[in-house]
N, C-alpha and C positions, 0 to 999 in steps of 0.2 A: 073583269073589273067595270064592266059597262063603260060610261062615259069616261070615268077616272083613268081607265087604262089606255085611252087614245092619245096618240102623239102624233103632232102633224110632221109630214115629210120633212119640213124645213127645220124643226127642230131636231129631228133625229139626225139630220145631215150635219148641222152646226156642231152638235154635242158629239157625233162621231168623229168629225174633223179634229175638235179641240182634243179629244182623248187620244185620237190616233196619233197626233203630232206629238203629243207629250210621251207617248209609247215609243215613237221613233227616236225621239232626242234622248231617251234614257237607254233604249236597247241597241241603237244602231251601231255602236262602237263594238259590242260583243259579236253582232251579226257581221260586221267586217272581219272580224277575228275568225269566226266560223266559216265565212266563205273561203278566205285565205288557207285555213288549215284543210279545208276540204278539197281544194283545187291545187294545192302543191304537188308538183311531181315526185313520183317515187325516187329515192337516193339510193345509190348503189350500196351506201353504209350509214350508219347512224351520225357518223361526224360530218356528212355532207347534206344533211336534213337542214331545210330552209327555217323551219320553225320546229322547235322540239316539243312545243305545247303552246296553251293558251297564253300563259304568262310570257313566255318567251316572244310569241308574236305580237303581243301587246308592246313590250319594251322595244323590239326592232321597229314596228311601226312608227312609235312616238319618236324614236331616235333619228330615224331616216327622214320621216315625212312630217313630224310635229303631230299635236294633239288633234289637228284637221284631218291628218290622214285616216283617223278612225271614223270619220264622216263622209269618206267618200262614197258616191253613189245614192246619197240620202235624198236628192232632189226628186228623183223618179217615184219613189213610194211615197214621199211626202206630198205630191202633187195628186196622187191618187187616192190618199187615206180617206178623204171625207166621203167620196163616192163610194169606196169599197167598204167602209163601215156601215153605212147607210144600207147598202145591198145586201150586206150580210146579215144584219138584224133584220131587214125586210124578208129575206130569203127564208130565214128560221121561223119568223112569224107567219109567213105564207104556208110554209110546209106544217106547222101545227094547225092552221086554219083548215087546210085541205084534208088533214086526216081526222079532224075532230067533227064527229057528227052531233054529239051532246055536249053543249057549252059547259055543264055541271060535272061532266066525267074527266077526271085528270088523264093527262097524256100517259101512254105507256112508255117504257124505255125504248122500245123499237121506234115508235114515233117520234121522240126526242132525237133519237140517233139519225133517223131519216131526214127530219127537218134540218138538224145541222149539216148532214150531207148536201141537202139543197142549197143551203147557204154557201157552202164551199163551191159548189157547181156555178152559182151565179156570180161568184166573185172573182173567177178565174179570168174573165175578159178583161179585168183590170189589173190582176195580180201578175199574170203571165209576162206582159210585155214590161212592165215596171221591174219584175225581177230579173229579166234578160238584161235590160239596161243597167240595173242596179250592180248585179254582178260582174258584168264587164268593166264597169268604172271600179270596182272594188279592187280588182286583181291585177289592173294593168300596171299600177305603179310597182306593185311587188315583183312583177315579171320584167322591170326595167322598160316600160313601154309608156307612151304618152300619146296614144292615138287619138283619143277622144278628149275635147276640151270639158265637156259637160254633159248632163243627161239629155239637152235638146240635140246638141251636136252628134251625139251616139245614136240617137233615134233616127236622126235625119240620114246619116250615114247608113246605117243598117237598111233603112227603107229604100235608099238609092241604089245600094248594092245588091240587096237580095230581096226587096219588095216586102210586102207584108209578112210573108212567112218568115223572113229574117228577124223582124221585129217580134213574132210570136213563138220564135224557136224555143221549145222546151215546154209547150203548153200541155201535152199529154202527160209529161211528168209532173207538171203543177198540179193537174187534175188528180193524179195518183196520190200526191201528197196531201192537198188539200181537202178532197171530198171525204175520205174516212176520218182524217184527222179532226176536221171541223165537226163532224157526226160525234166524235168521242168527246171533244171538248165541250159542246152544247150539254151532251148527256150529263157529263159528271158535273158540269156546273149547275144544272138545274137540280139533279139528283141531291148533291150536297146541299143546296140552299134548302131542299125539303126535309132533308135528314136533319139540319141544324135548327128547324123552326119547331119552337115547342108546341106542344099540342093545344089546339085552342087558339092558336095565335096565327097571324097571315104571315106570309114571307115577306110583306112589305116592312114588318116589324124588325127584320133581323138587324143587329148592329153591324157597324163598319167593319169591325175585325173579322167577323164572320164571313161577310162578304168578300173581303180580301183574301181570307183563306181559300173559299171557294172558288175564286178566279185564279188564284195562284196555283192550286192543286191540279185544276183543269188544264192550266196552261202547260205544267210538267207532263201529265199524262198525254195531252196532245202530241208533243215532241216524242213520246217514245215511238210511236207508229209513223210520225212525220219525218224524222231523221233520215233513215235510209233512202226514200225518194228524193228528199232534199239533197243529199250528197250527190245522187246520181244526176239530178236537175242542174245542180251547180257546175258539174264537170261538163256536161252537155252543153250548157248555154255559154260556157267561157271558152271552150274548145276551138280549135283553127278548123274553118270550114272544111268537112271531109274527113275529119280524123275519126269521127264515130258515124256508124250508118245508121244508127237508131238507138232507142233506150235500151234494147236487149244487148246491143253490142257495147255500151257504156258499162252495163252490169257485168257482162263476161270479162271485159279487159279490167276492171277493177279487182274483181274476185280472182283472177289469173295473176296479176301482178302484186296484190297486196292481202288478199285474202279477206274472209268476211268483216274483219274488223275495220275495212275501208269504209264500209257503209255507216259506220258511226264515228267517222272523223268530224271534229268540232262539237262532240259530246259535251265536253266540260263548259265550253262557251255558251252551248245552248241551255243548260240546265242552270248556269249562272244567271242568264238572261230571263228564263221562262216565268219563274214564280213571281219576282218583282215586277217586271214589266205587265203581265197578264193582270195581275191584282191592280196595279195602278191604273191600268187601262180601264177597266171596269169602274174603279171608283171614280175617276175623272169624267168618265162618260155620264155616269149618273148624278154627278156633282153639277155638270153643265146643265143637265136635264131640270135639275132641282132649281137652278137659277132662273131659268126660263118661268118656272112656276112662281117663283117668289116675286119675279118682275111684274107678272100678271096681276098677282095678288096685292101688290103694292100699287099699281097704276090703274088697275080695272081696265086694263086694254086687251080687249079679245082679238088680237091681231092675228093669231094663227088657230084657236080653238078655244072652245068653251071649258072651262076648268071648275072643278070643285075642290076646295082644300080638304084634306082628311083632317080629322078632329086633332091628330099629333103629328107635327113634322118632324121627321126623323132624316136628317141629311144621309143622302147616298141610298140607303135602305129602300126610302119610297121610292126613289127613283128606279131602283132595280126591279121593282114590281112591273114596270113597263117593259122590260125586256122579253 
């Protein structure tokens, strides 16, 4: 897109932070339910199961801990969401740039997938410790524990007791989850945008409902391959030290005790969250980017970049052409 397609790192950082924070506020309650369902111990019979399902987990959590119980552990991912979003889209953009020799040639499906994988690789340095702290805080109340006062206390205790390896426990499983799932996410998202763009028009002209549809469907398909490693990661990161010898041991234990269905624990919570959360995330990301554009237009202040307005301002869809 030439100069119109450039967005400063500051704008991407702020836009990603705003969108990501809204995503967390909307989706964290279901994420808490998902983690608790994934990590609850196997019961000898159905009558001793802690949570019978998504709705039961929701009711018991609110009943015992109040509505704030659904937001336990949100501080860690909230602190990292802005750099994580910025790094994610930077990684995706870099991946596309490295693979494209001719700017006029569209990217292949393989190139889009690999670019998304690179984004997942880059974000792991922030996501892995955030997930470790988040999961520990999410499950401690349901297990009758109150070991950590909050995310900072949790991080400091982990580092003091186990060093940096304790903070980054579960990094390999985070990579196994995020690298291919991010590749699939960006591939589906880009392909759906192109499919829904009428011939002769630009992707920038897509309507808001179509953008939301693309983001929502991409989010759902992303979790179809992310859920099994996510279950393994949640169990590994919240287990007592020494319970599992490694990721293979987690897999063997779950399959032996609960069977293959154990790899899809939290399925309902994940898919209830996936469509609206991912759709809203992209909507808010692009709306914030558009706000920067309008601020510049109204004030003629080139505080970050040089902009040129398109002939027709279409909220959200124009912003998505930058992604």
